[in-house]
C-alpha positions as CSV (number, residue, x, y, z in Angstrom):
1,M,0.0,0.0,0.0
2,T,1.4,3.4,-0.9
3,R,1.6,6.3,1.5
4,A,-1.1,8.1,-0.5
5,E,-3.4,5.1,-0.2
6,A,-2.8,4.8,3.5
7,A,-3.9,8.4,3.9
8,R,-7.3,7.6,2.4
9,P,-8.5,4.4,4.1
10,E,-12.1,5.4,3.8
11,I,-11.9,5.5,0.0
12,L,-10.2,2.2,-0.2
13,S,-12.7,0.6,2.2
14,Y,-15.6,2.0,0.2
15,D,-14.2,0.6,-3.0
16,R,-13.2,-2.9,-1.7
17,P,-15.8,-5.7,-2.2
18,R,-16.8,-7.3,1.0
19,S,-19.5,-9.7,-0.1
20,A,-17.5,-12.7,1.0
21,A,-17.7,-11.6,4.6
22,A,-21.4,-10.9,4.5
23,P,-23.8,-13.2,6.3
24,P,-26.2,-15.4,4.3
25,L,-28.7,-13.2,2.4
26,F,-31.9,-15.0,3.4
27,R,-31.0,-14.7,7.1
28,Q,-29.9,-11.1,6.8
29,L,-33.1,-10.2,4.9
30,L,-35.3,-11.8,7.7
31,F,-33.2,-10.1,10.4
32,L,-33.9,-6.8,8.8
33,A,-37.5,-7.4,7.8
34,L,-39.1,-9.1,10.8
35,P,-38.6,-6.3,13.3
36,I,-40.0,-3.8,10.7
37,L,-42.9,-6.2,10.2
38,A,-43.6,-6.5,13.9
39,E,-43.4,-2.7,14.1
40,Q,-45.7,-2.1,11.2
41,M,-48.2,-4.8,12.2
42,L,-48.6,-3.2,15.6
43,H,-48.8,0.2,14.0
44,S,-51.6,-1.2,11.8
45,V,-53.3,-2.5,14.9
46,V,-53.2,1.1,16.3
47,G,-54.9,2.4,13.1
48,L,-57.4,-0.4,13.4
49,T,-57.9,0.4,17.1
50,D,-58.5,4.1,16.3
51,V,-61.1,3.1,13.7
52,Y,-62.7,0.6,16.1
53,L,-62.9,3.2,18.9
54,A,-64.3,5.8,16.6
55,G,-66.8,3.4,15.2
56,H,-68.0,2.3,18.6
57,L,-68.4,5.7,20.3
58,R,-71.6,6.3,22.1
59,R,-72.4,9.3,19.9
60,D,-71.4,10.4,16.4
61,A,-69.7,7.1,15.5
62,V,-70.0,7.5,11.7
63,D,-68.7,11.1,11.8
64,A,-65.8,10.1,14.0
65,T,-64.8,7.2,11.8
66,A,-64.8,9.4,8.7
67,A,-62.7,12.0,10.6
68,I,-60.2,9.4,11.8
69,G,-59.8,8.2,8.2
70,S,-59.1,11.6,6.8
71,I,-56.7,12.4,9.6
72,A,-54.8,9.2,8.7
73,Y,-54.0,10.8,5.4
74,I,-52.5,13.8,7.1
75,L,-50.3,11.5,9.3
76,W,-49.3,9.8,6.0
77,L,-48.3,13.1,4.6
78,L,-46.1,13.8,7.6
79,G,-44.4,10.4,7.1
80,L,-43.8,11.4,3.4
81,I,-42.2,14.7,4.4
82,A,-39.9,12.8,6.7
83,G,-39.3,10.3,4.0
84,A,-38.0,13.0,1.6
85,I,-35.2,13.4,4.1
86,G,-35.1,9.7,5.2
87,T,-34.8,8.2,1.8
88,G,-31.5,9.9,1.1
89,S,-30.3,9.2,4.6
90,T,-31.1,5.5,4.4
91,A,-29.2,5.2,1.1
92,L,-26.1,7.1,2.2
93,V,-25.9,5.5,5.7
94,A,-26.4,2.1,4.1
95,R,-23.5,2.6,1.6
96,A,-21.3,4.1,4.3
97,T,-22.1,1.2,6.6
98,G,-21.4,-1.3,3.8
99,A,-18.0,0.5,3.2
100,R,-17.3,0.6,6.9
101,H,-17.1,4.4,6.8
102,R,-18.6,5.1,10.3
103,S,-17.7,8.8,10.4
104,L,-19.6,9.5,7.2
105,A,-22.7,7.6,8.6
106,N,-22.6,9.7,11.7
107,S,-22.3,12.9,9.7
108,V,-25.4,11.9,7.6
109,C,-27.3,11.2,10.8
110,G,-26.5,14.6,12.2
111,Q,-27.5,16.4,9.1
112,T,-30.7,14.3,8.9
113,V,-31.7,15.4,12.4
114,T,-31.1,19.0,11.7
115,A,-33.2,18.9,8.5
116,A,-36.0,17.0,10.3
117,V,-36.3,19.4,13.2
118,L,-36.3,22.5,11.0
119,A,-38.9,20.9,8.8
120,G,-41.0,19.9,11.8
121,V,-41.0,23.3,13.4
122,A,-41.9,25.0,10.1
123,L,-44.8,22.5,9.5
124,S,-46.0,23.0,13.0
125,A,-46.3,26.8,12.5
126,L,-48.1,26.4,9.2
127,T,-50.5,23.7,10.4
128,L,-51.5,25.8,13.4
129,L,-52.0,28.9,11.3
130,F,-54.0,27.1,8.5
131,A,-55.8,24.4,10.6
132,P,-59.4,25.4,9.4
133,Q,-58.2,25.2,5.7
134,V,-56.5,21.8,6.3
135,A,-59.6,20.4,7.9
136,A,-61.8,21.8,5.1
137,V,-59.8,20.2,2.4
138,T,-60.9,16.7,3.6
139,G,-64.4,17.4,2.3
140,L,-65.9,16.5,5.6
141,K,-69.1,18.3,6.8
142,G,-70.8,19.0,10.1
143,Q,-69.6,17.1,13.2
144,A,-67.0,15.2,11.2
145,Y,-65.4,18.5,10.1
146,D,-65.3,19.7,13.7
147,F,-63.6,16.5,14.8
148,A,-61.0,16.8,12.1
149,L,-60.3,20.5,13.0
150,F,-59.7,19.6,16.6
151,Y,-57.3,16.8,15.6
152,V,-55.4,19.0,13.2
153,R,-54.8,21.7,15.8
154,L,-53.7,19.2,18.4
155,L,-51.4,17.5,15.9
156,S,-49.5,20.7,15.1
157,I,-48.0,20.5,18.6
158,A,-46.4,17.1,17.9
159,L,-45.1,17.7,14.3
160,P,-41.4,18.3,15.2
161,F,-41.4,15.1,17.2
162,I,-43.1,13.1,14.5
163,I,-40.8,14.3,11.7
164,F,-37.7,13.7,13.9
165,L,-38.9,10.2,14.9
166,F,-39.4,9.0,11.3
167,A,-36.2,10.5,10.0
168,A,-34.1,9.1,12.9
169,N,-35.6,5.6,12.2
170,S,-34.5,5.9,8.5
171,C,-30.9,6.5,9.6
172,L,-30.9,3.5,11.9
173,R,-32.4,1.2,9.3
174,G,-29.7,2.3,6.8
175,A,-27.1,1.2,9.4
176,G,-28.8,-2.2,9.5
177,D,-30.5,-1.7,12.8
178,T,-34.2,-2.4,12.4
179,V,-34.7,-3.5,16.0
180,T,-34.4,0.0,17.6
181,P,-36.8,1.7,15.2
182,A,-39.2,-1.1,15.7
183,T,-38.9,-0.8,19.4
184,S,-39.5,3.0,19.3
185,V,-42.6,2.7,17.2
186,I,-43.9,-0.2,19.4
187,V,-43.6,2.1,22.4
188,V,-45.5,4.9,20.5
189,D,-48.2,2.4,19.5
190,L,-48.7,0.9,23.0
191,V,-49.0,4.4,24.5
192,N,-51.3,5.4,21.7
193,M,-53.6,2.4,22.1
194,G,-53.7,2.5,25.9
195,L,-54.3,6.3,26.3
196,S,-56.7,6.6,23.4
197,A,-58.9,3.8,24.6
198,S,-58.8,5.0,28.2
199,L,-59.7,8.7,27.3
200,S,-62.3,7.8,24.8
201,R,-64.0,5.2,27.0
202,G,-63.4,6.7,30.5
203,W,-61.2,3.8,31.7
204,L,-58.6,3.8,34.5
205,G,-60.2,6.7,36.3
206,L,-59.7,9.1,33.3
207,P,-62.5,11.2,31.9
208,E,-64.6,9.9,29.0
209,I,-64.1,12.5,26.3
210,G,-64.9,10.5,23.2
211,F,-63.2,11.5,19.9
212,K,-61.0,14.0,21.6
213,G,-59.5,11.2,23.7
214,I,-58.4,9.4,20.5
215,A,-56.6,12.5,19.2
216,I,-54.9,13.3,22.6
217,G,-53.7,9.7,22.9
218,T,-52.1,9.7,19.4
219,V,-50.4,13.1,19.8
220,T,-49.0,12.3,23.3
221,A,-47.6,9.0,22.0
222,Y,-45.7,10.6,19.2
223,V,-44.1,13.2,21.5
224,I,-42.9,10.4,23.8
225,G,-41.6,8.5,20.9
226,G,-39.6,11.4,19.5
227,L,-38.0,12.1,22.9
228,L,-37.1,8.4,23.4
229,Q,-35.4,8.2,20.0
230,L,-33.4,11.4,20.6
231,A,-32.0,9.7,23.8
232,V,-31.2,6.6,21.8
233,L,-29.2,8.5,19.1
234,L,-27.3,10.6,21.6
235,R,-26.2,7.5,23.4
236,G,-25.4,5.6,20.2
237,R,-27.0,2.5,18.7
238,G,-26.1,0.0,16.0
239,G,-22.8,1.7,15.3
240,L,-24.6,5.0,14.7
241,R,-24.4,8.0,17.1
242,L,-25.6,11.6,17.1
243,H,-22.8,13.9,18.0
244,P,-23.8,17.6,18.7
245,H,-21.1,19.0,16.4
246,R,-22.6,17.0,13.5
247,L,-25.8,19.1,13.8
248,R,-24.1,22.2,12.3
249,P,-25.2,22.4,8.6
250,H,-22.7,20.7,6.3
251,W,-23.9,21.7,2.8
252,H,-22.1,18.9,0.8
253,T,-23.7,16.2,2.9
254,L,-27.1,17.9,2.9
255,R,-26.9,18.1,-0.9
256,R,-26.2,14.4,-1.2
257,I,-29.2,13.6,1.1
258,F,-31.6,15.8,-0.8
259,K,-30.2,14.7,-4.2
260,I,-31.6,11.3,-3.4
261,G,-34.5,12.3,-1.2
262,L,-36.1,15.2,-3.0
263,P,-37.2,13.3,-6.1
264,S,-38.7,10.6,-3.8
265,G,-40.3,13.4,-1.7
266,V,-41.8,15.2,-4.6
267,E,-43.1,11.9,-6.0
268,N,-44.6,10.8,-2.6
269,L,-46.1,14.2,-2.1
270,L,-47.9,14.1,-5.5
271,I,-49.0,10.5,-4.7
272,W,-50.4,11.6,-1.4
273,G,-52.2,14.5,-3.1
274,A,-53.7,12.1,-5.6
275,N,-55.0,9.7,-2.9
276,F,-56.2,12.6,-0.7
277,A,-58.1,14.0,-3.6
278,I,-59.8,10.7,-4.1
279,V,-60.8,10.6,-0.4
280,A,-62.1,14.1,-0.6
281,A,-64.1,13.3,-3.7
282,I,-65.6,10.2,-1.9
283,N,-66.5,12.3,1.2
284,A,-68.0,15.1,-0.9
285,T,-70.2,12.8,-3.0
286,D,-71.7,11.0,0.0
287,P,-73.0,13.3,2.8
288,T,-74.0,10.3,4.9
289,N,-70.2,9.4,5.3
290,V,-71.0,5.7,4.6
291,S,-68.7,5.6,1.5
292,G,-66.0,7.5,3.3
293,S,-66.1,5.1,6.3
294,A,-66.1,2.0,4.1
295,H,-63.2,3.3,2.0
296,I,-61.1,3.9,5.2
297,I,-62.0,0.6,6.7
298,T,-61.0,-1.2,3.4
299,I,-57.6,0.5,3.5
300,R,-57.1,-0.4,7.1
301,L,-57.9,-4.1,6.4
302,E,-55.7,-4.1,3.3
303,A,-52.9,-2.9,5.5
304,M,-52.7,-6.5,6.8
305,S,-51.3,-7.4,3.4
306,F,-49.3,-4.4,2.2
307,L,-47.4,-3.9,5.5
308,I,-45.8,-7.3,4.9
309,G,-44.6,-6.1,1.6
310,Y,-43.5,-2.8,3.0
311,S,-41.4,-4.5,5.7
312,F,-39.5,-6.5,3.0
313,A,-39.3,-3.4,0.9
314,M,-37.4,-1.6,3.6
315,A,-35.1,-4.5,4.1
316,A,-34.5,-4.7,0.4
317,A,-33.6,-1.0,0.3
318,T,-31.0,-1.5,3.0
319,L,-29.5,-4.6,1.5
320,V,-29.3,-3.1,-2.0
321,G,-27.6,0.0,-0.7
322,Q,-25.1,-2.0,1.4
323,S,-24.4,-4.4,-1.4
324,L,-23.6,-1.6,-3.8
325,G,-21.3,-0.1,-1.1
326,M,-19.5,-3.5,-1.2
327,N,-19.3,-3.2,-5.0
328,D,-21.5,-6.3,-5.4
329,P,-24.5,-5.5,-7.7
330,K,-25.3,-9.2,-8.1
331,R,-25.9,-9.5,-4.4
332,A,-28.0,-6.3,-4.6
333,A,-30.2,-7.9,-7.3
334,R,-30.6,-11.1,-5.4
335,S,-31.7,-9.1,-2.3
336,A,-34.6,-7.5,-4.2
337,Y,-35.7,-10.8,-5.8
338,L,-35.6,-12.7,-2.5
339,A,-37.6,-9.8,-0.8
340,Y,-40.3,-10.1,-3.5
341,A,-40.4,-13.9,-3.3
342,I,-41.2,-13.7,0.4
343,G,-43.0,-10.4,0.7
344,G,-44.9,-10.7,-2.6
345,G,-45.8,-14.3,-1.8
346,A,-47.3,-13.3,1.5
347,M,-49.2,-10.4,-0.1
348,G,-50.5,-12.8,-2.8
349,F,-51.8,-15.1,0.0
350,M,-53.5,-12.3,1.7
351,G,-55.1,-11.3,-1.6
352,V,-56.7,-14.8,-1.8
353,M,-58.0,-14.3,1.8
354,F,-59.6,-11.0,0.8
355,V,-61.3,-12.6,-2.1
356,L,-62.6,-15.6,-0.1
357,F,-63.4,-14.0,3.3
358,N,-64.1,-10.4,2.6
359,K,-67.4,-10.3,4.6
360,P,-65.8,-11.7,7.9
361,F,-62.9,-9.3,7.6
362,S,-65.3,-6.4,7.1
363,H,-67.3,-7.3,10.3
364,L,-64.1,-6.8,12.3
365,L,-64.3,-3.0,12.2
366,A,-67.8,-2.1,11.4
367,E,-71.3,-2.8,12.7
368,D,-73.4,-0.8,10.3
369,P,-74.8,-3.2,7.7
370,K,-74.3,-0.7,4.8
371,I,-70.7,-0.1,5.7
372,V,-70.0,-3.8,6.1
373,T,-71.5,-4.7,2.7
374,L,-69.7,-1.9,0.9
375,T,-66.3,-2.7,2.6
376,A,-66.6,-6.4,1.6
377,R,-67.1,-5.5,-2.1
378,C,-64.1,-3.2,-2.1
379,L,-61.9,-5.8,-0.3
380,F,-62.9,-8.5,-2.8
381,I,-61.7,-6.2,-5.6
382,T,-58.4,-5.3,-4.1
383,G,-57.6,-8.9,-3.4
384,F,-56.7,-9.4,-7.1
385,A,-54.2,-6.5,-7.1
386,Q,-51.9,-7.6,-4.2
387,L,-49.1,-9.2,-6.3
388,G,-48.8,-6.0,-8.4
389,F,-49.0,-3.9,-5.2
390,A,-46.1,-6.0,-3.8
391,A,-44.0,-5.4,-6.9
392,S,-44.5,-1.6,-6.7
393,L,-43.5,-1.6,-3.1
394,I,-40.5,-3.8,-3.1
395,F,-38.8,-3.0,-6.4
396,S,-39.4,0.7,-5.8
397,A,-37.7,0.5,-2.5
398,A,-34.8,-1.5,-4.0
399,L,-34.3,1.2,-6.7
400,R,-34.4,3.9,-4.1
401,G,-31.9,2.1,-2.0
402,A,-29.6,2.2,-5.1
403,G,-30.2,5.9,-5.4
404,D,-32.2,5.5,-8.7
405,T,-35.0,7.8,-7.5
406,V,-35.7,10.0,-10.6
407,V,-36.9,7.1,-12.8
408,V,-38.9,5.6,-10.0
409,M,-40.5,9.0,-9.5
410,A,-41.4,9.3,-13.2
411,I,-43.0,5.8,-13.4
412,N,-45.0,6.3,-10.2
413,L,-46.3,9.7,-11.1
414,A,-47.3,8.7,-14.6
415,S,-49.2,5.7,-13.2
416,I,-50.8,7.4,-10.2
417,L,-51.7,10.7,-11.8
418,G,-52.5,9.4,-15.2
419,V,-54.4,6.3,-14.2
420,R,-55.3,6.3,-10.5
421,L,-56.3,9.9,-10.0
422,T,-57.8,10.6,-13.4
423,G,-59.7,7.3,-13.5
424,A,-61.0,7.5,-9.9
425,L,-62.2,11.1,-10.3
426,L,-64.0,10.3,-13.5
427,V,-65.7,7.4,-11.9
428,A,-66.6,9.3,-8.8
429,R,-67.6,12.7,-10.1
430,H,-68.5,12.3,-13.8
431,F,-70.0,8.8,-14.0
432,K,-71.0,8.6,-10.3
433,L,-70.6,4.8,-10.3
434,G,-69.9,4.5,-6.6
435,L,-67.1,3.2,-4.3
436,P,-66.6,-0.3,-5.8
437,A,-66.0,1.1,-9.2
438,I,-63.4,3.5,-7.7
439,W,-61.7,0.5,-6.2
440,M,-61.6,-1.3,-9.5
441,V,-59.6,1.7,-10.9
442,L,-57.3,1.6,-7.9
443,A,-56.7,-2.2,-8.3
444,A,-55.9,-1.8,-12.0
445,E,-53.5,1.0,-11.4
446,L,-51.6,-1.0,-8.8
447,M,-51.1,-3.8,-11.4
448,I,-49.9,-1.3,-14.0
449,R,-47.5,0.4,-11.6
450,G,-46.1,-2.8,-10.2
451,T,-45.3,-4.2,-13.7
452,S,-43.7,-0.9,-14.8
453,I,-41.4,-0.7,-11.7
454,F,-40.4,-4.4,-12.1
455,L,-39.4,-3.8,-15.8
456,R,-37.3,-0.8,-14.7
457,F,-35.5,-3.0,-12.2
458,L,-34.9,-5.7,-14.9
459,H,-33.3,-3.0,-17.0
460,G,-30.4,-2.7,-14.5
461,G,-29.5,1.0,-14.9
462,W,-29.8,1.3,-11.1
463,K,-26.5,-0.6,-10.7
464,H,-24.5,2.4,-12.1
465,V,-26.2,5.3,-10.2
466,K,-23.7,7.5,-8.4
467,V,-24.7,9.0,-5.0
């Protein structure tokens, strides 16, 4: 080794293949995916619990269910904003970890935290200022609108903690530590379920405050989760540690994070906008809120399938990034295919369950016969789209883990805006065909998007993306 080479060990370690020392791929994939799956399944149970609590309130159950469903889209939006930062962070931390460049991983972590806190504070101020407008965009009327407005105002308090929590978890997952993010979210979910149930029902000596109790429980849980994760990063976990001096803006690292994350963030923001517009159209066309409630319940039930795919998608993103950091693109490709074989197979099985047992599933979250019947019809339809949905989740994540976010953005936007949004709005507003017809459009779009993303992955251009 020359003196010049010895002075740059991080470059040599980044360029040196290390696949021979890597653990078996199947075991590593499960090690990464299963904690995420446990986290996401519990998180799904929280969403189901909120819907159940709202749907079984003593008063205004239908309005409360519609409001909870619409607020879920706002929480989704917050996750996407954090994801605009976290996608770049995951890819860079994963590559640095694969190259054994720990100082770079810690630098990315510090810059991620800075960006997340600033974004959270700005969003908090904007949400508090424009809360009535945010609630009005949902298309809800009457008591349902009042519920949504209360939730939005309360949520603004927790925004910096929520954005920070999601972004910090992205860094840890990039380092290969999926247990700590899962643990933090599990704590959030347990606090959420316990406090929301107690406050909405008047348990454990607490006052019975109905819908407001559900909102207070959720917001309190996120604040606690953000504080716990800050303590974890300051102490250090999974080889990653937040050093105070790393919080000072470092423009080169920030540019690298946003070079990867912004295309994904813009893509996800537009995707969210399309889905939110569909929800608003459903709410606006049915003043009884039956269609809105059935739509939200169908999505909550479908989560039992797509959260499995999401878990293996996150694992694939980490392994693809780390494999490319090892200069082993074949291992990266095997990671994605194996993730789809397991995650996609599980989603395909759940699709069969939705087709065969849609009515029993629907009874889990609703009592109103009209809502149950409508939910069952929508669940039957989406059962046929689960394999395509799995492909869109897993291969998109694999491409993002490689840093190939621009092409993924283009494919997703073309499918979601051109097919999903346009088709659903035509069906809802122009032809007025009802909720099952809207779900037929959504199912067809998932198959189109999944096929397109898979073909991009087969193309192989992602193997040569520089980050």
